Phi, psi and omega in degrees: 000120181262175180080194180282152179288150181291150182292132179097348180281160178303322178297319180297316181295319180295321178295322177295318179296319179296318182291336183285326184276183178285144178244178181290141184292330183288347178255028180245134178253113185286323181296320179268350183054049181234133178254123177260149186273337180210177185292326179295317179294323181290324178295319178296322180294318182295337179268358182284161182290321181296322179292321178297322177295319178295324179293324177295320177296320180293325180291330180295321182211079186290319184296327180296317181289322180294317179296320179296314179295323180294319179295318179295320179295315182293320178296318179294318181295312181292325178297317178293321180296315183288323183284318187269326185244345179066226180260022178281152176278125186218155178292132183295325180292328177295320178294321180294319180297321176292327182290315184281353177294339174283127186294332184262023182285162177271128187280148183290334181291352177262001183256183180281351183257131180276326181230166177292328177298318178298319180294320180294318177298324177296320177300320178292319179294324181280354180075018179277333181216159169263118187245146175210146181257134178229182179293337181270003178118193181274140176240145181234147176230119184290136176261111182275111180251020180292128181302325180294320179292320179296318177298320179294320177295321178293322177296319179296317178296322179294321179294319176297324179293322180288331180288347178284099188268188182294329179295317177294323176296320180294320179295321178295320179296318179296315180296323179293320178294322179295315178297322179295319179295321178296319179295319179294322177296321179294324182285318185278335185292151179292150181252118183261132178238155181286135181280119180232144176250118181292322181239124181296334180270352182289139181277147178269127178248130178247127179255097182252114178252127181246123177281129178281138178270118181287137179289145179287134181256126178260142178285149176298152182295335182292330183281340181278083179282160182293328182292317180297316180297314181297318181296317181293315181296316182294320180294317177298319182294321179294321179294318180295321178296318179298318179297312180298321179295317180295318179295319179296323179294317180297317180296321179293323178294316178296321180297318178296319180297319180293322180294321178296318179296317179295324179292326180284334179283133177259162178284333180245130180246005183288145175200149181294147175091007178254154178268126182235168181234134180277121182249352180289156181289141180148183181292340182262014180296139180069011175270148182255150178202180182244135178287116182278310179199163179269136178248358179186187182295319182233025179232148181209167178258119185255128176261118182275178184297327181271026179062022177269129180251138180212150180269127187230146174277155182298327181294341180262011182239161179215144179291152180247130180260123180283178175284156181304140182097352181265160180281146174213175184223143174287124178254355179203160178099184183291340181259026183306131179090355181272139181263140179214180177241131180295125181267305177202163181248143172245090187294327184289326181261001180055045177216175181213168175239140183217166180244126180288135185245358178218168179082183182295334181266024183299133182095347182281140179258124179257127180259158172054050177270126181295151181300323185284354181265351180228159182207153181287140178270140178287137180271000000 
């Protein structure tokens, strides 16, 4: 019986099953996009009129077709790599096997690359992937250059930087001080070495020098005249009085300055429009929010990121310090209510310096401002 098998017969079903799966690459014609099942079928196809017409078109502009096939193959390979594996390091051959599992894929023998190794090296030269060769073969890592992905990574890094609060800075400072103390102890401490004798017959000599204490010599009583004694005592007394007076003046000046600062500092530093952090124990610990309004002397209504409002006491809140160059406001001290720009941070001393941007002191730089006296303004 010649010709095609009748529909529904076992031969027809067997031919359909064979045609559905992958066939040998050497019996595939990329220009005609036709897969032959055996060598005889491929030979008949190459002698057909349609195949000859496609070869004439390819001969007119061969580089155009090769570049087009190469681009389609590279785009399909990279699309599968980015979608299935992301930015993970994976074996290049594994990605290729997944790519050719699709029956309608573009074959590599129609591209400018003869082997998979040449294609992987090309990906590395073009900067599309990070490639490295090991004993198990070539491995590729996709480089994601999508603007949306880059923006998401920058936003994530910015959020992580803002989450580093004063407590983490304090822990880092304490660890730094402990390491510094250990290094100083290692430098200052005595170094003990084992006592060894190079020659067993050699005598041990100890050089012990003892300083003699000279006896105190007292002057005869006859030389101690009343005039000399009076002059010495009076001079020492005048010098002591001058020193005591100077110290008392300095102490009184410092005391007055501290009293003025304490008088300017208030017990409550809360105000609407500032960003605060919840430090009290509970499910909302370490979350940030904006003070919506005051409900008491030391109580306020805090609006969190998820538009949840809750009433919190001042003792369960902490000021938030922005990054340099951002606006903040004095919430305590003599400059209470003044807006400024953060100049720099002194993490070791838990203070900062800022420049006032409003009021009569505009442009003035204030140094050594404590963290609890300033707070970030809500944007």
